[in-house]
PyMOL CGO cylinders between C-alpha atoms (Angstrom):
from pymol import cmd
from pymol.cgo import CYLINDER

trace = [
    CYLINDER, -0.10, -0.20, -0.10, 1.11, 3.34, -0.78, 0.3, 1, 1, 1, 1, 1, 1,
    CYLINDER, 1.11, 3.34, -0.78, 0.74, 6.71, 0.85, 0.3, 1, 1, 1, 1, 1, 1,
    CYLINDER, 0.74, 6.71, 0.85, 0.87, 9.85, -1.47, 0.3, 1, 1, 1, 1, 1, 1,
    CYLINDER, 0.87, 9.85, -1.47, 1.19, 13.69, -0.75, 0.3, 1, 1, 1, 1, 1, 1,
    CYLINDER, 1.19, 13.69, -0.75, -1.67, 15.77, -2.09, 0.3, 1, 1, 1, 1, 1, 1,
    CYLINDER, -1.67, 15.77, -2.09, 0.45, 16.60, -5.07, 0.3, 1, 1, 1, 1, 1, 1,
    CYLINDER, 0.45, 16.60, -5.07, 0.90, 12.76, -5.92, 0.3, 1, 1, 1, 1, 1, 1,
    CYLINDER, 0.90, 12.76, -5.92, 4.43, 11.87, -4.73, 0.3, 1, 1, 1, 1, 1, 1,
    CYLINDER, 4.43, 11.87, -4.73, 5.34, 9.23, -2.74, 0.3, 1, 1, 1, 1, 1, 1,
    CYLINDER, 5.34, 9.23, -2.74, 5.68, 9.84, 1.19, 0.3, 1, 1, 1, 1, 1, 1,
    CYLINDER, 5.68, 9.84, 1.19, 5.95, 5.95, 2.21, 0.3, 1, 1, 1, 1, 1, 1,
    CYLINDER, 5.95, 5.95, 2.21, 5.47, 2.29, 1.14, 0.3, 1, 1, 1, 1, 1, 1,
    CYLINDER, 5.47, 2.29, 1.14, 4.65, -0.70, 2.95, 0.3, 1, 1, 1, 1, 1, 1,
    CYLINDER, 4.65, -0.70, 2.95, 3.22, -4.22, 2.50, 0.3, 1, 1, 1, 1, 1, 1,
    CYLINDER, 3.22, -4.22, 2.50, -0.07, -4.03, 5.19, 0.3, 1, 1, 1, 1, 1, 1,
    CYLINDER, -0.07, -4.03, 5.19, -3.65, -4.35, 4.40, 0.3, 1, 1, 1, 1, 1, 1,
    CYLINDER, -3.65, -4.35, 4.40, -5.05, -1.15, 5.96, 0.3, 1, 1, 1, 1, 1, 1,
    CYLINDER, -5.05, -1.15, 5.96, -4.36, 2.82, 5.58, 0.3, 1, 1, 1, 1, 1, 1,
    CYLINDER, -4.36, 2.82, 5.58, -4.54, 2.83, 9.21, 0.3, 1, 1, 1, 1, 1, 1,
    CYLINDER, -4.54, 2.83, 9.21, -1.75, 0.42, 9.59, 0.3, 1, 1, 1, 1, 1, 1,
    CYLINDER, -1.75, 0.42, 9.59, 0.41, 2.15, 6.90, 0.3, 1, 1, 1, 1, 1, 1,
    CYLINDER, 0.41, 2.15, 6.90, -0.25, 5.60, 8.53, 0.3, 1, 1, 1, 1, 1, 1,
    CYLINDER, -0.25, 5.60, 8.53, 0.67, 4.20, 12.27, 0.3, 1, 1, 1, 1, 1, 1,
    CYLINDER, 0.67, 4.20, 12.27, 3.81, 2.66, 10.57, 0.3, 1, 1, 1, 1, 1, 1,
    CYLINDER, 3.81, 2.66, 10.57, 5.12, 5.66, 9.18, 0.3, 1, 1, 1, 1, 1, 1,
    CYLINDER, 5.12, 5.66, 9.18, 4.18, 7.88, 12.11, 0.3, 1, 1, 1, 1, 1, 1,
    CYLINDER, 4.18, 7.88, 12.11, 6.27, 5.43, 14.13, 0.3, 1, 1, 1, 1, 1, 1,
    CYLINDER, 6.27, 5.43, 14.13, 9.31, 5.90, 11.27, 0.3, 1, 1, 1, 1, 1, 1,
    CYLINDER, 9.31, 5.90, 11.27, 8.95, 9.42, 11.80, 0.3, 1, 1, 1, 1, 1, 1,
    CYLINDER, 8.95, 9.42, 11.80, 7.55, 10.00, 8.66, 0.3, 1, 1, 1, 1, 1, 1,
    CYLINDER, 7.55, 10.00, 8.66, 6.47, 13.70, 7.57, 0.3, 1, 1, 1, 1, 1, 1,
    CYLINDER, 6.47, 13.70, 7.57, 2.67, 13.23, 6.86, 0.3, 1, 1, 1, 1, 1, 1,
    CYLINDER, 2.67, 13.23, 6.86, 2.48, 17.20, 6.17, 0.3, 1, 1, 1, 1, 1, 1,
    CYLINDER, 2.48, 17.20, 6.17, 0.26, 17.33, 3.07, 0.3, 1, 1, 1, 1, 1, 1,
    CYLINDER, 0.26, 17.33, 3.07, -0.90, 13.85, 2.98, 0.3, 1, 1, 1, 1, 1, 1,
    CYLINDER, -0.90, 13.85, 2.98, -3.76, 12.64, 1.06, 0.3, 1, 1, 1, 1, 1, 1,
    CYLINDER, -3.76, 12.64, 1.06, -5.53, 10.96, 3.69, 0.3, 1, 1, 1, 1, 1, 1,
    CYLINDER, -5.53, 10.96, 3.69, -9.14, 11.76, 2.25, 0.3, 1, 1, 1, 1, 1, 1,
    CYLINDER, -9.14, 11.76, 2.25, -11.54, 8.84, 2.35, 0.3, 1, 1, 1, 1, 1, 1,
    CYLINDER, -11.54, 8.84, 2.35, -9.22, 6.76, 4.81, 0.3, 1, 1, 1, 1, 1, 1,
    CYLINDER, -9.22, 6.76, 4.81, -10.65, 4.84, 7.66, 0.3, 1, 1, 1, 1, 1, 1,
    CYLINDER, -10.65, 4.84, 7.66, -8.34, 5.89, 10.43, 0.3, 1, 1, 1, 1, 1, 1,
    CYLINDER, -8.34, 5.89, 10.43, -10.63, 5.02, 13.20, 0.3, 1, 1, 1, 1, 1, 1,
    CYLINDER, -10.63, 5.02, 13.20, -8.84, 4.14, 16.30, 0.3, 1, 1, 1, 1, 1, 1,
    CYLINDER, -8.84, 4.14, 16.30, -5.71, 5.35, 15.03, 0.3, 1, 1, 1, 1, 1, 1,
    CYLINDER, -5.71, 5.35, 15.03, -3.30, 7.01, 16.90, 0.3, 1, 1, 1, 1, 1, 1,
    CYLINDER, -3.30, 7.01, 16.90, -2.42, 10.39, 15.10, 0.3, 1, 1, 1, 1, 1, 1,
    CYLINDER, -2.42, 10.39, 15.10, -0.91, 12.17, 18.15, 0.3, 1, 1, 1, 1, 1, 1,
    CYLINDER, -0.91, 12.17, 18.15, 2.63, 12.26, 17.19, 0.3, 1, 1, 1, 1, 1, 1,
    CYLINDER, 2.63, 12.26, 17.19, 1.86, 12.61, 13.27, 0.3, 1, 1, 1, 1, 1, 1,
    CYLINDER, 1.86, 12.61, 13.27, 2.16, 16.03, 11.32, 0.3, 1, 1, 1, 1, 1, 1,
    CYLINDER, 2.16, 16.03, 11.32, -0.80, 16.62, 9.83, 0.3, 1, 1, 1, 1, 1, 1,
    CYLINDER, -0.80, 16.62, 9.83, -0.27, 20.04, 8.69, 0.3, 1, 1, 1, 1, 1, 1,
    CYLINDER, -0.27, 20.04, 8.69, -2.13, 20.62, 4.94, 0.3, 1, 1, 1, 1, 1, 1,
    CYLINDER, -2.13, 20.62, 4.94, -3.10, 17.21, 5.16, 0.3, 1, 1, 1, 1, 1, 1,
    CYLINDER, -3.10, 17.21, 5.16, -6.47, 16.32, 3.13, 0.3, 1, 1, 1, 1, 1, 1,
    CYLINDER, -6.47, 16.32, 3.13, -8.56, 14.31, 5.42, 0.3, 1, 1, 1, 1, 1, 1,
    CYLINDER, -8.56, 14.31, 5.42, -11.70, 15.10, 3.80, 0.3, 1, 1, 1, 1, 1, 1,
    CYLINDER, -11.70, 15.10, 3.80, -14.22, 11.91, 4.18, 0.3, 1, 1, 1, 1, 1, 1,
    CYLINDER, -14.22, 11.91, 4.18, -11.68, 10.42, 6.59, 0.3, 1, 1, 1, 1, 1, 1,
    CYLINDER, -11.68, 10.42, 6.59, -12.99, 8.50, 9.11, 0.3, 1, 1, 1, 1, 1, 1,
    CYLINDER, -12.99, 8.50, 9.11, -11.37, 9.39, 12.68, 0.3, 1, 1, 1, 1, 1, 1,
    CYLINDER, -11.37, 9.39, 12.68, -13.63, 8.21, 14.96, 0.3, 1, 1, 1, 1, 1, 1,
    CYLINDER, -13.63, 8.21, 14.96, -11.66, 7.05, 18.17, 0.3, 1, 1, 1, 1, 1, 1,
    CYLINDER, -11.66, 7.05, 18.17, -8.64, 8.34, 16.75, 0.3, 1, 1, 1, 1, 1, 1,
    CYLINDER, -8.64, 8.34, 16.75, -6.15, 9.84, 19.09, 0.3, 1, 1, 1, 1, 1, 1,
    CYLINDER, -6.15, 9.84, 19.09, -5.07, 13.14, 17.61, 0.3, 1, 1, 1, 1, 1, 1,
]
cmd.load_cgo(trace, "trace")
């Protein structure tokens, strides 16, 4: 699975099955998620507390029970 910025450039990729897993691994690896395209992503229950999500596209993302 791949995580891209809003301009289409690649941020991070890993062999996982969900966007939540991908994002949490990226955060744990201290990857900068600013301007990430997370539109429509199911991030329910994700720990996003240490993520830099400035200018990230979170439109229609499921953030229920996520730790922001």
